[in-house]
C-alpha positions in Angstrom: 0.0 0.0 -0.1 1.5 3.3 -1.4 2.4 6.3 2.0 1.0 10.2 1.2 2.8 11.1 4.0 4.8 13.5 1.8 1.9 15.8 1.7 2.1 17.0 5.6 4.1 15.5 8.6 4.2 16.5 12.6 0.1 15.8 12.9 0.5 13.6 15.3 2.6 15.6 17.3 0.6 18.8 16.9 -2.0 16.4 18.0 -0.8 15.2 21.5 -0.3 18.6 22.6 -3.3 19.6 21.7 -4.9 16.5 23.6 -2.3 17.4 26.5 -3.4 20.4 27.0 -7.5 19.4 26.2 -8.7 16.5 28.0 -11.3 14.8 26.3 -14.5 15.0 27.2 -17.2 11.7 27.6 -19.4 10.7 24.7 -23.3 9.9 25.6 -22.2 6.2 25.1 -19.6 6.2 28.2 -21.0 8.8 30.0 -23.4 6.4 30.6 -20.8 3.6 31.7 -22.4 2.5 35.2 -19.7 2.6 38.1 -19.3 -1.5 38.7 -20.0 -2.2 35.7 -16.5 -2.7 33.4 -16.1 -6.5 31.7 -15.8 -6.9 28.3 -19.3 -6.7 27.1 -20.0 -2.9 28.9 -17.1 -1.8 27.3 -18.0 -3.4 23.9 -21.3 -2.3 23.9 -19.8 1.2 24.2 -17.2 0.9 21.6 -19.5 -0.2 19.5 -22.0 2.4 20.2 -19.4 4.7 19.5 -18.1 3.5 16.5 -21.4 3.4 14.4 -22.4 6.7 16.0 -19.3 7.9 14.4 -19.3 5.4 10.8 -16.5 3.8 11.8 -17.7 0.4 11.9 -19.2 0.7 8.6 -16.0 2.1 6.7 -18.0 5.0 6.2 -16.3 8.1 8.8 -18.9 10.8 9.5 -16.9 13.8 9.2 -19.0 16.8 11.4 -18.6 20.1 10.7 -16.5 19.9 14.6 -13.7 17.2 13.2 -13.3 19.4 10.1 -12.0 22.6 12.0 -9.9 20.5 14.4 -8.1 19.2 11.4 -7.3 22.1 9.5 -6.8 23.6 12.6 -3.8 21.2 13.8 -2.6 20.6 10.2 -3.2 17.2 9.2 -3.0 15.9 6.1 -5.2 17.3 2.8 -8.9 16.1 2.7 -7.5 12.4 4.2 -7.0 14.8 6.8 -11.0 14.4 8.5 -10.6 10.2 9.0 -7.4 10.6 9.8 -8.8 12.4 12.9 -11.7 10.7 13.6 -9.5 7.4 14.1 -7.0 8.8 16.6 -9.9 11.0 18.8 -11.9 7.4 19.0 -9.1 5.2 19.9 -7.1 7.7 22.5 -10.5 8.5 23.8 -11.7 4.9 24.1 -8.1 3.6 25.3 -7.9 6.8 27.6 -11.4 5.7 29.1 -11.2 2.4 29.4 -7.3 2.5 31.5 -8.7 5.1 33.9 -12.3 2.6 34.6 -10.2 -0.1 35.0 -7.1 1.1 37.4 -9.4 3.1 39.3 -7.6 6.6 38.8 -9.3 9.5 40.4 -11.8 11.2 38.1 -10.7 14.6 38.5 -7.7 14.5 37.2 -4.5 16.4 37.8 -2.4 17.9 34.7 0.2 16.2 35.4 -2.1 12.3 35.8 -3.8 13.3 33.0 -0.7 13.8 31.0 1.0 10.4 32.1 -2.1 8.4 31.6 -2.0 9.8 28.2 1.9 8.9 27.6 1.1 5.7 28.4 -1.3 5.2 26.0 0.8 6.5 23.4 3.9 4.4 24.3 1.0 1.5 24.6 0.0 2.5 20.6 4.0 1.8 19.7 4.7 -0.7 20.9 1.5 -2.3 19.5 2.0 -0.7 16.0 5.6 -1.8 16.7 6.2 -4.3 19.2 9.3 -5.1 17.6 11.1 -2.0 18.3 12.5 -0.5 22.0 12.1 3.7 22.6 14.1 4.9 24.9 11.1 7.5 26.2 11.4 8.8 29.8 7.9 8.2 31.4 8.3 10.3 34.1 8.7 13.8 32.0 5.6 15.6 31.3 4.1 14.6 27.9 4.8 17.9 26.3 7.9 19.0 26.8 8.6 15.3 25.6 7.0 16.4 22.2 8.7 19.3 22.2 12.2 17.9 22.4 12.3 14.1 22.6 13.8 13.2 18.8 13.3 9.5 19.8 9.6 10.2 20.8 9.0 12.7 17.9 10.5 9.9 15.5 8.2 7.4 17.1 5.1 9.0 15.8 7.0 10.2 12.4 6.9 6.7 11.4 2.9 6.1 13.4 2.2 9.2 10.9 3.2 6.7 8.1 1.4 3.6 9.3 -1.8 4.8 10.4 -2.5 6.6 6.9 -1.6 3.6 5.5 -4.5 1.2 7.6 -6.8 3.9 8.1 -7.0 5.5 4.5 -7.6 4.3 1.2 -5.4 5.7 -2.0 -7.2 7.3 -4.5 -10.1 8.3 -1.6 -10.1 11.1 0.4 -12.3 11.7 3.8 -14.3 14.2 1.7 -16.0 11.0 -0.1 -16.3 9.0 3.7 -13.9 5.8 2.6 -12.4 4.6 5.4 -10.6 1.3 5.7 -12.9 -1.1 6.9 -10.7 -2.9 8.7 -9.1 -0.1 10.2 -11.7 -1.3 13.2 -10.5 -4.6 13.5 -7.2 -2.9 14.7 -8.4 -0.7 17.0 -10.8 -3.1 18.4 -7.7 -6.0 19.2 -5.2 -2.9 20.6 -8.0 -2.1 22.8 -8.3 -5.6 23.9 -4.3 -5.7 24.9 -4.7 -2.0 26.4 -7.5 -3.8 28.6 -5.1 -7.0 29.6 -2.4 -4.4 30.6 -4.5 -2.2 32.4 -5.3 -5.2 34.9 -1.9 -6.8 34.4 1.8 -6.5 33.4 0.7 -8.4 30.2 2.8 -10.1 27.6 3.5 -8.5 24.3 0.8 -8.0 21.4 1.5 -10.9 19.3 -1.0 -13.3 20.3 -3.7 -9.7 20.0 -2.0 -8.6 16.1 -2.6 -12.6 15.5 -6.4 -12.9 15.4 -6.7 -9.4 14.2 -4.9 -11.3 11.3 -7.2 -14.0 11.9 -10.5 -12.0 12.2 -9.4 -10.0 9.1 -8.9 -13.6 6.8 -12.5 -15.0 7.9 -14.0 -12.2 7.1 -13.4 -12.1 3.3 -13.9 -15.9 3.1 -17.6 -14.8 4.4 -17.1 -11.7 1.8 -16.1 -14.5 -0.6 -19.4 -16.9 0.4 -22.0 -13.9 -0.1 -21.1 -13.4 -3.1 -21.1 -16.0 -5.1 -24.4 -17.0 -3.0 -25.9 -17.0 -6.3 -23.2 -19.0 -8.2 -21.9 -16.4 -10.2 -19.2 -13.2 -10.0 -20.0 -10.5 -11.8 -17.0 -7.9 -12.6 -18.3 -5.6 -10.0 -18.4 -8.1 -6.8 -14.9 -9.3 -8.5 -13.0 -5.4 -8.0 -14.9 -5.0 -4.9 -13.5 -8.3 -3.1 -9.9 -7.6 -4.7 -10.3 -4.0 -2.4 -11.2 -6.2 0.2 -8.1 -8.2 0.3 -6.0 -5.4 -0.6 -6.8 -3.5 2.5 -6.1 -6.4 4.6 -2.9 -5.8 4.8 -1.8 -9.2 5.4 1.1 -10.3 3.8 1.1 -11.1 0.3 1.3 -14.5 0.1 -1.8 -14.9 2.1 -3.8 -12.0 -0.1 -3.2 -14.3 -3.1 -4.0 -17.3 -1.3 -7.0 -15.7 -0.6 -7.2 -14.6 -4.4 -7.7 -18.1 -5.3 -9.7 -19.7 -2.8 -12.4 -17.0 -4.6 -12.3 -18.6 -8.7 -13.9 -21.2 -7.1 -17.1 -20.9 -5.3 -17.2 -20.7 -1.6 -20.0 -21.7 0.5 -20.9 -20.8 3.8 -19.5 -23.9 5.2 -16.2 -22.7 4.1 -17.0 -19.7 6.7 -15.2 -20.4 10.2 -16.5 -18.1 12.6 -14.5 -18.1 15.6 -15.0 -14.5 17.5 -18.5 -14.3 19.2 -17.8 -11.1 20.6 -20.9 -8.9 20.0 -18.9 -6.1 18.3 -17.2 -8.6 16.4 -20.9 -9.8 15.5 -22.3 -6.5 14.6 -19.6 -5.8 12.3 -19.1 -8.7 10.3 -22.9 -8.5 9.9 -23.1 -5.0 8.9 -20.3 -5.1 6.3 -21.9 -8.3 4.8 -25.3 -6.3 4.8 -23.2 -3.1 3.0 -21.8 -5.7 0.6 -25.0 -7.5 -0.1 -26.6 -4.0 -1.9 -23.0 -2.9 -3.6 -24.0 -4.7 -6.4 -27.3 -2.5 -7.6 -28.6 -6.1 -7.9 -31.8 -7.1 -5.6 -31.0 -6.5 -2.3 -32.6 -8.9 -0.6 -30.7 -12.0 -2.8 -27.8 -12.5 -0.4 -30.2 -12.8 3.2 -30.3 -16.2 3.4 -26.1 -16.7 3.3 -26.4 -13.8 5.8 -28.7 -15.3 8.3 -27.0 -18.7 8.1 -23.8 -16.6 8.6 -25.2 -15.1 11.7 -26.0 -18.7 12.7 -23.0 -19.9 13.3 -22.5 -16.0 15.0 -25.3 -17.3 17.5 -27.1 -14.3 16.9 -31.3 -14.8 16.7 -33.2 -13.6 14.7 -34.4 -10.4 16.3 -30.6 -9.7 16.8 -30.3 -10.3 12.7 -33.4 -7.6 12.4 -32.0 -5.6 14.2 -28.9 -5.8 12.5 -30.7 -4.5 8.9 -32.8 -2.4 11.1 -29.1 -0.8 12.3 -27.4 -0.4 8.4 -30.8 1.6 7.2 -30.7 3.9 10.1 -27.0 4.7 9.2 -28.2 5.4 5.6 -31.1 7.3 6.5 -29.3 9.2 8.0 -26.3 9.9 6.6 -26.9 8.7 3.0 -24.9 11.6 1.1 -22.0 10.6 3.9 -22.2 7.1 2.1 -21.2 8.1 -1.9 -20.2 4.3 -3.3 -24.3 3.7 -2.8 -26.0 6.6 -3.9 -28.0 6.5 -7.0 -28.1 2.6 -6.3 -31.1 1.3 -6.9 -30.2 -1.8 -4.3 -30.0 0.5 -1.6 -32.9 2.4 -2.6 -35.4 -0.7 -2.1 -33.5 -1.5 1.0 -34.1 1.2 2.5 -37.8 1.7 0.6 -38.5 -2.2 2.2 -37.2 -1.0 5.9 -39.3 2.3 5.3 -42.0 0.4 4.2 -42.0 -2.6 7.2 -41.7 0.0 9.9 -45.3 1.7 8.6 -46.7 -1.6 9.0 -45.3 -2.3 12.3 -46.4 0.7 13.4 -50.6 0.8 11.6 -50.8 -2.1 13.2 -49.6 -1.1 16.8 -51.7 2.1 16.6 -54.3 1.0 19.7 -51.3 0.6 21.5 -49.4 3.3 20.5 -52.4 5.6 21.4 -52.9 3.9 25.0 -49.6 4.6 26.1 -49.8 8.7 24.9 -53.2 9.0 26.7 -51.4 7.7 29.5 -48.9 10.4 29.5 -50.7 13.1 30.0 -47.8 16.0 28.7 -47.4 14.0 25.6 -51.2 13.8 24.6 -50.9 17.5 26.1 -48.1 18.7 23.6 -50.5 16.6 20.5 -53.7 18.1 21.2 -51.9 22.0 21.4 -50.2 21.1 18.2 -53.6 20.7 16.2 -53.6 24.5 16.1 -50.5 26.1 17.5 -46.6 25.2 16.3 -45.0 23.8 19.2 -41.8 25.6 20.6 -38.2 24.0 19.9 -38.2 22.7 23.4 -41.3 21.3 23.0 -41.3 19.9 19.9 -37.9 17.7 21.6 -40.1 16.6 24.5 -43.2 15.4 21.7 -40.0 13.4 20.0 -38.5 11.5 23.4 -41.3 10.7 24.8 -42.9 9.1 21.6 -39.7 7.2 21.3 -40.1 5.9 24.5 -43.8 4.8 24.4 -42.1 3.5 21.1 -39.3 0.9 22.7 -42.2 0.0 25.8 -43.6 -1.5 22.9 -42.0 -5.0 21.7 -43.0 -4.8 17.9 -41.5 -1.8 18.2 -38.8 -1.8 20.1 -36.3 -3.2 18.1 -36.7 -0.4 15.5 -36.2 2.3 18.1 -33.1 1.4 19.6 -30.6 3.4 17.0 -32.3 6.5 17.5 -35.2 6.5 15.6 -34.3 8.1 12.7 -36.4 6.2 10.6 -39.1 5.7 12.9 -40.1 9.1 14.7 -40.6 10.9 11.6 -43.4 7.2 10.7 -44.6 7.7 14.2 -45.4 11.4 14.0 -47.3 10.9 10.3 -49.2 7.9 11.1 -50.5 8.8 14.3 -53.8 10.4 14.1 -52.5 14.1 15.1 -52.2 17.6 13.1 -48.8 17.9 13.7 -47.2 18.3 10.5 -46.2 20.4 8.4 -46.8 23.2 10.3 -45.2 21.9 14.2 -43.0 19.7 13.0 -40.9 21.6 10.3 -38.0 23.2 10.5 -37.1 26.9 11.8 -36.8 29.2 8.7 -33.0 30.6 9.1 -32.7 34.0 9.1 -29.0 35.9 8.3 
C-alpha cells in the first residue's frame, strides 16, 4: 500500500500537544458507563455504540464540522485529515477512558496525572504498532515537554503517522468521500483488548492480539467471498470490490494470493469460520455483509439467506439480525450523503424502501397500543393536542420526540426499531398517528441571515 505522508508531517505531534492540554469529553455511550460495570461486554457495548455513531464500523466515517475544523487547525493531511483525526479521537479517547476505569484513577485528574495517562496510552499504541522496536523515552517527563524536545518520541510518532495513513485511509479516496479502510476498526478493537489486559496486569507483548486481528480479517474475507458467490455468479463489480477488500486487509502477500485463488471457485457458507463471537465483532461482520450485499446494485435480499446462516453461526437470534439490518438502514437514512458508493444504487434504495414499509406496517398494526400509551402520558397527550392548533416550541417538539421514542421502546414489536435512535421510526410515528402535527409544527424553523 502506498503512503502519502509526504504531503504533511508532524500532525500527530500537534494532535497530542492539543490533547495534552485539552482533555477528552466523554461521548454519550461512555457517560452512561455505570460504575462497577467494567466487564468486556460493557466496554464492547460502549465501543460499538461509539463507532456506529461516527461511522467507523461501516467504513464510512462521518466527518462533522467540528472534526473538519480541528483537522484544519492542527494542519492534518489534506483531504484525508478528517478520517485520520476521527480515528485518533476514537482510539485515544476510548483507550484513556478504559484505562482510567480499570485502574480506578480519580475522576478529577490533575493535569500531570492526565498527561501521564495519555503518555502511557501513546507508548501502548507505539508498542502495538511496532512490537519489535524499543524507544528510550523517559516516563517521568511531562508529555508536553517530551513532544517539544524528545527526538526519540518524535521519530516514533513520524513512523506512526505513516502507518496510520496506510491502514486507516484508502488510496484514491479522501475523507470528503468518506471512505476508510473497513479493517481499521479491527486493528482498533484488538489494540483495545490488549490495552485492557495491560491495564489489569503486566501482560505480555501484543503478538497474540495482532495474530487474532489477522485471523479475523482472513475470516471476514472468506465470509465476503461466500456472500458474493451466493447466487453462483460473480460479476465484474463484485470481482473488483473483492480484490480491493483483500488489499485492504494488509495481510502478507502470500496470504492475499491464497485468498484470491480461493475465490476463483465457489465459496459456501460451510467454508466460513466464525472464531470471534463477541457481540461487537458479530455486529461488525454482519453489517459489513449487509453493505456488501448492496454494492452490486442487484436485489438487496438475494443474499439474505446466507447472511442468516452466518448469523446463526455467530449465535445471533432472528431479532438480533433484524436489529442489525435496521441499524444499517438507520445509518443510511441519516447519512446517505456520506455513503457515496451507494448513491444512485437501486439495491440501496430498495433496501431503504423495504425498511420504511416494514416500520409503517408495524406502526399501523400497533397504533392502538401506541395511542393507549399516549393517553396515559399526560404531558405528551397535551402537547399533541396543542400541536393540532398551535406550533410547538423547539423544546416542546423535543419533548414530543423523546416521549414518542420512549413509548415505542415499550412496545415489543417496535422496540428493535427504536434502539438505534429513531431516524426512521420517529418521522413515521409522527406521520401515521392521528394528529395534525405535520408540517406546521414539526418542520424546520426558517433560518434567518
